[in-house]
C-alpha positions as CSV (number, residue, x, y, z in Angstrom):
1,M,-177.1,21.5,-64.5
2,R,-173.3,21.6,-65.3
3,S,-173.1,25.2,-66.4
4,K,-174.6,25.3,-62.1
5,R,-171.5,23.8,-61.2
6,A,-168.8,26.1,-62.7
7,I,-170.9,29.0,-61.5
8,W,-171.0,27.5,-57.7
9,L,-167.1,27.2,-57.9
10,L,-166.5,30.9,-59.4
11,E,-168.7,32.1,-56.4
12,E,-166.9,29.9,-54.2
13,L,-163.4,31.2,-55.6
14,Q,-165.0,34.9,-55.3
15,T,-163.9,35.2,-59.0
16,P,-165.5,38.0,-60.9
17,H,-167.5,36.7,-63.4
18,E,-170.4,37.0,-65.9
19,V,-172.8,34.5,-66.8
20,V,-174.3,34.5,-70.1
21,H,-177.2,32.7,-71.1
22,H,-177.6,31.2,-74.6
23,Q,-181.1,29.8,-75.3
24,R,-181.8,26.4,-77.1
25,N,-184.1,26.3,-79.7
26,P,-187.4,24.5,-77.9
27,Q,-188.4,22.3,-80.8
28,T,-185.1,21.2,-81.8
29,N,-183.1,21.8,-78.8
30,L,-180.1,23.0,-81.2
31,A,-177.6,25.6,-79.7
32,P,-178.0,29.1,-80.9
33,A,-175.5,30.7,-83.5
34,S,-174.1,32.4,-80.3
35,L,-172.9,29.6,-78.3
36,A,-171.4,27.9,-81.6
37,A,-169.3,31.3,-82.1
38,I,-167.7,30.3,-78.9
39,H,-166.9,26.7,-79.4
40,P,-167.6,25.2,-83.0
41,L,-169.6,21.9,-81.1
42,A,-171.9,24.8,-79.3
43,K,-171.0,22.7,-76.0
44,S,-171.5,24.4,-72.1
45,P,-170.1,25.7,-70.3
46,D,-167.5,27.8,-71.0
47,I,-164.9,29.8,-69.7
48,V,-163.8,32.6,-72.0
49,D,-160.7,34.9,-70.8
50,A,-157.9,36.8,-72.7
51,V,-155.9,33.7,-73.3
52,R,-158.0,31.2,-73.9
53,T,-161.5,29.8,-74.3
54,L,-162.2,26.1,-72.1
55,C,-165.2,23.9,-72.6
56,E,-166.1,20.7,-70.7
57,L,-166.8,21.1,-67.0
58,G,-164.0,19.1,-65.8
59,T,-161.5,21.3,-67.6
60,V,-162.6,24.1,-66.4
61,M,-162.8,23.6,-62.5
62,E,-159.3,22.3,-62.8
63,C,-158.5,25.8,-64.5
64,L,-160.0,27.7,-62.1
65,L,-158.9,25.7,-59.1
66,D,-155.1,26.0,-60.2
67,Q,-155.3,29.7,-60.4
68,T,-156.6,29.9,-57.3
69,P,-154.0,27.5,-54.9
70,Q,-155.1,29.7,-52.0
71,H,-158.5,27.7,-51.8
72,N,-158.6,24.3,-50.1
73,L,-161.1,23.1,-52.3
74,R,-159.3,20.2,-53.5
75,P,-156.4,17.8,-52.1
76,A,-153.3,19.1,-52.9
77,I,-151.4,17.7,-56.2
78,S,-148.8,16.1,-54.2
79,E,-151.3,13.9,-52.3
80,S,-152.5,10.5,-53.8
81,C,-155.6,8.7,-53.7
């Protein structure tokens, strides 16, 4: 379900992207080798671009939002809670 949030944000930001599905083993729930090749802990969601590979939803979302400051999907950095 976490990956759906990353996809939602990419679509909301109108960012071109490709979704790659990795099927876990139905008996062991272990990640396939294709996911382990992207991240050593075989975690998802992952964002892979020319510069880096990010995993962990919070990091992925922060990076996407940092790259698109023209969108108003979070409070300004100068605002405090």
